[in-house]
Wavefront OBJ file of the C-alpha trace (Angstrom):
o trace
v -26.920 -41.857 10.513
v -26.069 -40.264 7.194
v -28.990 -39.967 4.782
v -28.626 -41.527 1.361
v -28.390 -38.868 -1.402
v -31.328 -38.431 -3.750
v -31.051 -38.051 -7.506
v -32.416 -35.051 -9.378
v -32.977 -34.931 -13.128
v -31.119 -32.101 -14.873
v -31.775 -30.549 -18.268
v -28.997 -28.462 -19.851
v -29.696 -25.974 -22.638
v -26.510 -25.343 -24.620
v -23.447 -27.510 -24.994
v -20.747 -25.035 -26.021
v -18.043 -23.456 -23.847
v -20.203 -22.961 -20.760
v -22.449 -25.918 -21.490
v -19.468 -28.243 -21.261
v -18.291 -26.580 -18.044
v -21.694 -27.124 -16.431
v -21.938 -30.710 -17.664
v -18.545 -31.506 -16.126
v -19.487 -29.729 -12.887
v -22.784 -31.579 -12.584
v -20.978 -34.882 -13.064
v -18.391 -34.067 -10.391
v -20.263 -32.093 -7.730
v -21.626 -35.078 -5.808
v -18.195 -36.621 -5.360
v -16.518 -33.315 -4.441
v -19.095 -32.016 -1.967
v -21.138 -35.144 -1.029
v -24.303 -33.212 -1.870
v -27.715 -34.372 -0.644
v -28.920 -34.150 -4.247
v -26.981 -35.947 -6.969
v -27.489 -34.742 -10.561
v -28.812 -37.222 -13.081
v -28.031 -35.914 -16.577
v -31.355 -36.391 -18.366
v -31.651 -34.134 -21.425
v -29.390 -31.737 -23.316
v -30.720 -29.365 -25.976
v -28.795 -27.415 -28.592
v -29.414 -25.462 -31.798
v -29.843 -28.678 -33.800
v -30.494 -32.321 -33.048
v -27.109 -33.253 -34.518
v -25.327 -30.886 -32.102
v -27.419 -32.086 -29.181
v -26.650 -35.729 -30.006
v -22.947 -34.964 -30.121
v -23.093 -33.232 -26.753
v -25.192 -36.071 -25.330
v -22.532 -38.601 -26.271
v -19.667 -36.386 -25.071
v -21.164 -35.347 -21.737
v -23.167 -38.429 -20.730
v -26.765 -37.227 -20.949
v -29.519 -39.806 -21.382
v -31.291 -38.019 -24.226
v -30.827 -35.204 -26.743
v -33.385 -32.616 -27.849
v -33.331 -30.277 -30.825
v -35.571 -27.779 -29.019
v -35.346 -26.447 -25.468
v -39.142 -26.644 -25.189
v -38.972 -30.426 -25.321
v -36.342 -30.364 -22.584
v -38.449 -28.169 -20.301
v -41.521 -30.325 -20.892
v -39.713 -33.610 -20.184
v -41.102 -35.046 -16.901
v -37.698 -36.481 -15.953
v -36.173 -32.981 -15.925
v -36.605 -31.406 -12.477
v -34.180 -28.493 -12.820
v -32.912 -26.540 -15.834
v -29.454 -25.076 -16.441
v -29.357 -22.368 -19.137
v -26.048 -22.023 -20.991
v -27.517 -20.758 -24.272
v -27.227 -17.305 -25.941
v -28.556 -14.366 -23.897
v -31.471 -13.722 -26.229
v -32.965 -17.105 -25.265
v -32.638 -16.791 -21.484
v -35.983 -15.155 -20.750
v -38.184 -17.547 -22.730
v -36.466 -20.639 -21.336
v -36.557 -19.430 -17.729
v -40.196 -18.353 -17.884
v -41.220 -21.710 -19.366
v -39.210 -23.648 -16.781
v -40.709 -21.759 -13.845
v -44.198 -22.224 -15.295
v -43.470 -25.972 -15.426
v -42.440 -25.964 -11.758
v -38.707 -26.386 -12.346
v -35.784 -24.642 -10.653
v -33.469 -22.639 -12.908
v -29.768 -21.829 -13.011
v -28.998 -19.231 -15.691
v -25.640 -18.087 -17.011
v -24.926 -14.371 -16.941
v -26.069 -11.905 -18.117
v -29.554 -12.596 -16.821
v -31.187 -11.511 -20.089
v -30.424 -9.659 -23.285
v -31.980 -6.448 -21.909
v -33.110 -4.793 -18.689
v -36.725 -5.715 -19.490
v -35.705 -9.365 -19.896
v -33.976 -9.291 -16.513
v -36.958 -7.691 -14.801
v -39.352 -10.218 -16.321
v -37.124 -13.137 -15.297
v -36.951 -11.956 -11.677
v -40.727 -11.512 -11.629
v -41.235 -15.045 -12.979
v -38.726 -16.533 -10.538
v -40.185 -14.847 -7.479
v -43.781 -15.544 -8.483
v -42.935 -19.237 -8.810
v -41.231 -19.421 -5.419
v -38.701 -21.823 -6.954
v -34.928 -21.806 -6.417
v -33.074 -19.675 -8.959
v -29.432 -18.713 -9.408
v -27.284 -16.767 -11.847
v -23.809 -17.822 -12.925
v -21.245 -15.399 -11.542
v -18.510 -17.977 -11.088
v -15.378 -15.862 -10.518
v -16.635 -14.443 -7.243
v -16.648 -18.014 -5.873
v -12.891 -18.618 -5.847
v -11.618 -19.473 -2.361
v -9.516 -16.308 -2.567
v -12.393 -13.922 -3.234
v -14.625 -15.688 -0.727
v -11.823 -15.117 1.792
v -11.641 -11.435 0.831
v -15.389 -11.093 1.474
v -14.789 -12.571 4.933
v -11.876 -10.186 5.624
v -13.978 -7.171 4.686
v -16.934 -8.358 6.775
v -14.596 -8.691 9.762
v -13.216 -5.184 9.247
v -9.689 -6.461 8.618
v -8.683 -3.317 6.712
v -10.840 -0.882 8.639
v -13.359 1.377 6.927
v -13.179 0.803 3.182
v -12.607 4.055 1.304
v -11.872 3.050 -2.317
v -12.305 0.161 -4.770
v -10.719 -0.381 -8.167
v -11.937 -3.296 -10.265
v -11.331 -4.475 -13.811
v -12.242 -7.307 -16.129
v -9.793 -7.122 -19.006
v -8.989 -9.627 -21.760
v -7.341 -9.380 -25.194
v -9.285 -11.783 -27.415
v -10.160 -8.888 -29.767
v -7.050 -6.745 -29.219
v -5.855 -7.362 -32.778
v -7.617 -4.806 -34.990
v -7.299 -7.222 -37.919
v -8.990 -10.113 -36.115
v -12.043 -11.220 -38.162
v -15.534 -10.174 -37.153
v -17.447 -12.781 -35.130
v -20.818 -12.975 -33.372
v -19.167 -11.140 -30.477
v -19.058 -7.988 -32.618
v -22.839 -7.793 -33.063
v -25.553 -7.017 -30.526
v -25.264 -4.967 -27.341
v -25.489 -8.056 -25.105
v -22.335 -9.472 -26.765
v -20.167 -6.379 -26.303
v -17.802 -5.836 -23.410
v -20.570 -4.340 -21.268
v -22.698 -7.439 -21.805
v -19.924 -10.018 -21.710
v -17.155 -8.997 -19.291
v -18.565 -6.103 -17.266
v -21.249 -8.143 -15.437
v -18.626 -10.240 -13.660
v -16.713 -7.308 -12.168
v -19.860 -5.341 -11.380
v -21.127 -8.389 -9.481
v -17.778 -8.553 -7.674
v -17.958 -4.883 -6.716
v -21.492 -5.320 -5.374
v -20.473 -8.442 -3.440
v -17.437 -6.822 -1.835
v -18.576 -3.217 -1.490
v -22.368 -3.187 -1.464
v -24.715 -1.302 -3.771
v -23.550 1.329 -6.256
v -25.519 4.533 -5.709
v -24.341 6.601 -8.703
v -21.904 6.441 -11.603
v -20.363 8.276 -14.520
v -19.508 6.070 -17.506
v -17.641 6.157 -20.805
v -18.303 3.369 -23.324
v -16.552 3.129 -26.680
v -15.924 1.040 -29.763
v -12.216 1.374 -30.561
v -12.244 -0.754 -33.732
v -15.416 0.264 -35.640
v -14.956 -2.350 -38.382
v -13.391 -5.793 -38.633
v -12.495 -7.952 -41.627
v -15.236 -10.136 -43.061
v -15.365 -12.588 -45.994
v -16.751 -9.861 -48.272
v -14.987 -6.820 -46.842
v -15.135 -4.715 -43.665
v -17.947 -5.557 -41.232
v -19.283 -2.804 -38.921
v -18.905 -3.499 -35.187
v -22.075 -2.357 -33.435
v -21.105 -2.971 -29.811
v -18.430 -1.797 -27.382
v -14.751 -2.744 -27.031
v -14.037 -1.089 -23.699
v -15.709 0.926 -20.977
v -14.926 2.625 -17.694
v -16.940 4.177 -14.912
v -16.371 6.186 -11.791
v -18.710 4.986 -9.072
v -19.999 6.087 -5.685
v -21.087 3.236 -3.434
v -24.019 3.554 -1.036
v -21.492 3.204 1.800
v -19.903 6.492 0.708
v -16.753 4.850 -0.691
v -15.662 5.791 -4.199
v -14.235 3.629 -6.956
v -13.380 2.959 -10.554
v -14.334 0.046 -12.824
v -12.758 -0.789 -16.195
v -13.715 -3.447 -18.739
v -12.010 -4.330 -22.013
v -11.798 -7.074 -24.632
v -8.878 -5.263 -26.326
v -6.483 -5.071 -23.355
v -3.365 -6.393 -25.052
v -1.588 -8.962 -22.896
v -4.442 -9.523 -20.478
v -5.916 -13.040 -20.560
v -8.104 -13.166 -17.457
v -7.750 -9.750 -15.912
v -10.479 -10.031 -13.293
v -8.668 -7.975 -10.684
v -9.388 -5.604 -7.830
v -7.670 -3.426 -5.249
v -9.345 -2.233 -2.073
v -8.109 0.496 0.261
v -9.220 0.867 3.875
v -8.266 2.977 6.863
v -6.270 0.090 8.378
v -4.998 -1.794 5.351
v -5.447 -2.840 1.751
v -6.191 -5.917 -0.379
v -5.141 -6.879 -3.910
v -6.295 -9.792 -6.092
v -5.787 -10.832 -9.728
v -7.605 -13.801 -11.282
v -4.570 -14.597 -13.441
v -3.062 -15.739 -10.135
v -6.341 -16.848 -8.625
v -4.957 -18.702 -5.608
v -3.222 -15.654 -4.099
v -4.531 -12.789 -1.980
v -2.252 -9.855 -1.112
v -3.068 -8.323 2.278
v -1.535 -5.180 3.800
v -2.140 -4.366 7.445
v -1.223 -0.895 8.693
v 0.305 -2.108 11.958
v 3.724 -2.604 13.496
v 6.915 -0.622 12.729
v 6.853 1.194 9.382
v 10.124 -0.498 8.407
v 8.503 -3.953 8.480
v 5.179 -3.139 6.867
v 4.335 -4.558 3.466
v 1.861 -6.670 1.516
v 1.693 -10.290 2.673
v 1.209 -12.974 0.036
v -1.471 -15.416 1.210
v -1.706 -18.709 -0.680
v -5.145 -20.296 -0.513
v -5.440 -23.666 1.181
v -7.761 -25.822 3.301
v -8.296 -22.933 5.758
v -10.072 -20.918 3.054
v -13.705 -21.275 1.910
v -14.521 -24.233 -0.394
v -10.878 -25.232 -0.914
v -10.605 -28.417 1.141
v -13.171 -30.471 -0.834
v -10.875 -30.170 -3.861
v -7.446 -30.585 -2.280
v -5.805 -31.122 1.116
v -2.567 -29.372 0.160
v -2.122 -25.655 0.894
v -0.907 -23.722 -2.126
v -1.770 -26.474 -4.592
v -4.606 -24.314 -5.916
v -8.049 -24.554 -7.466
v -8.964 -23.716 -11.058
v -11.683 -22.394 -13.345
v -13.690 -25.618 -13.475
v -13.738 -25.779 -9.690
v -15.624 -22.457 -9.584
v -18.382 -24.038 -11.692
v -18.504 -27.062 -9.382
v -18.985 -24.717 -6.405
v -21.857 -23.071 -8.317
v -23.434 -26.490 -8.896
v -23.152 -27.249 -5.159
v -24.882 -23.985 -4.305
v -27.696 -24.607 -6.807
v -28.319 -28.114 -5.491
v -28.273 -26.789 -1.920
v -30.895 -24.174 -2.796
v -33.133 -26.887 -4.246
v -32.558 -29.324 -1.383
v -33.243 -26.790 1.369
v -35.764 -24.558 -0.391
v -33.670 -21.608 0.788
v -32.316 -18.981 -1.652
v -28.555 -19.161 -2.141
v -26.657 -16.068 -3.354
v -26.537 -14.939 -6.129
v -30.172 -15.262 -7.149
v -31.784 -13.762 -10.254
v -32.306 -10.565 -8.252
v -28.529 -10.131 -8.029
v -28.419 -10.457 -11.810
v -31.024 -7.715 -12.064
v -28.905 -5.458 -9.841
v -26.028 -5.885 -12.278
v -28.322 -5.230 -15.239
v -29.479 -1.967 -13.652
v -25.899 -0.783 -13.204
v -25.181 -1.585 -16.869
v -28.344 0.161 -18.067
v -27.436 3.229 -16.012
v -23.911 3.175 -17.468
v -25.211 3.269 -21.045
v -27.484 6.205 -20.159
v -24.628 8.012 -18.406
v -22.294 7.534 -21.371
v -24.921 8.864 -23.766
v -25.783 11.889 -21.616
v -22.214 12.577 -20.472
v -23.021 12.995 -16.783
v -23.296 11.308 -13.402
v -26.556 9.388 -12.892
v -28.103 7.587 -9.926
v -28.288 3.836 -10.500
v -31.714 2.610 -11.540
v -33.809 1.288 -8.681
v -37.066 -0.658 -8.479
l 1 2 3 4 5 6 7 8 9 10 11 12 13 14 15 16 17 18 19 20 21 22 23 24 25 26 27 28 29 30 31 32 33 34 35 36 37 38 39 40 41 42 43 44 45 46 47 48 49 50 51 52 53 54 55 56 57 58 59 60 61 62 63 64 65 66 67 68 69 70 71 72 73 74 75 76 77 78 79 80 81 82 83 84 85 86 87 88 89 90 91 92 93 94 95 96 97 98 99 100 101 102 103 104 105 106 107 108 109 110 111 112 113 114 115 116 117 118 119 120 121 122 123 124 125 126 127 128 129 130 131 132 133 134 135 136 137 138 139 140 141 142 143 144 145 146 147 148 149 150 151 152 153 154 155 156 157 158 159 160 161 162 163 164 165 166 167 168 169 170 171 172 173 174 175 176 177 178 179 180 181 182 183 184 185 186 187 188 189 190 191 192 193 194 195 196 197 198 199 200 201 202 203 204 205 206 207 208 209 210 211 212 213 214 215 216 217 218 219 220 221 222 223 224 225 226 227 228 229 230 231 232 233 234 235 236 237 238 239 240 241 242 243 244 245 246 247 248 249 250 251 252 253 254 255 256 257 258 259 260 261 262 263 264 265 266 267 268 269 270 271 272 273 274 275 276 277 278 279 280 281 282 283 284 285 286 287 288 289 290 291 292 293 294 295 296 297 298 299 300 301 302 303 304 305 306 307 308 309 310 311 312 313 314 315 316 317 318 319 320 321 322 323 324 325 326 327 328 329 330 331 332 333 334 335 336 337 338 339 340 341 342 343 344 345 346 347 348 349 350 351 352 353 354 355 356 357 358 359 360 361 362 363 364 365 366 367 368 369 370 371 372 373 374 375
């Protein structure tokens, strides 16, 4: 006999771009996946009470709070979702764990490597479920690629190329915004974590790297004249994975024409794989078999046979979208809480990414290959 689902009170910190995505996902996840736990939207907090009240009305939360501390302290809140600026992540997570509440935190884990280390320590000391929001790696297509690689579908993997490229600051005359200030808001803090997480998920740990990080547009227009840009526009790194495979990663917020260029190409001894998030329901697979005259990349459209597709749609090729990735994240978080078993990616995966980024900054400054920071 099927057990009746149980409700769980959720507190959401932040109601902007990602806050809305999480609110929608939490409202939909029970219907999509028939989860054992069903979110009850209890409290939403924002930078002001007026903003929080607006989000409360828009998203369907029971109450609004002007301060995240009130949200964490609320007895009806059993789990906390952090979708606030990076500089706030550590304090909110530490307080939530101390209050005995599970935490889902958007990437990057913290605003610095020390933040990330402290957050992992707090999470693991509490013994509570914790997850970090790397949503792109959860598409049915990329989950399928992980399965192909695990099965050895393309033989021994020898090379990986990954990028996360967008063009929202490609125009040199675009006005300065908050994205142009603070290391955590640059390309290495904003876009790079997603593709680094992807590389780690598909290829395993990065052992060493050589990085170049640069600000292409050093100033941008402001209301009173040029405003200095103090973070990076683009970066690249050569990497050596612990497996022995080599690779290249590139990240840019000034890649003219690219809107969601989360893409990778993987070469193996028996085949190759290509994927591009701008066409997120397609995987291109090459198998080095059969007559040379008939070999070529096969276009595979995702469908019910691929991971986490069927709960959204029964039609092959109809596709899933961005919001669906967030719903899959919500399912995983609820499953971790319901079972008491860690579900990938935990805070520790976020720390792995942070260590790669910290090593990249050091490599760029010193102009040489460096081993990736370890514990």
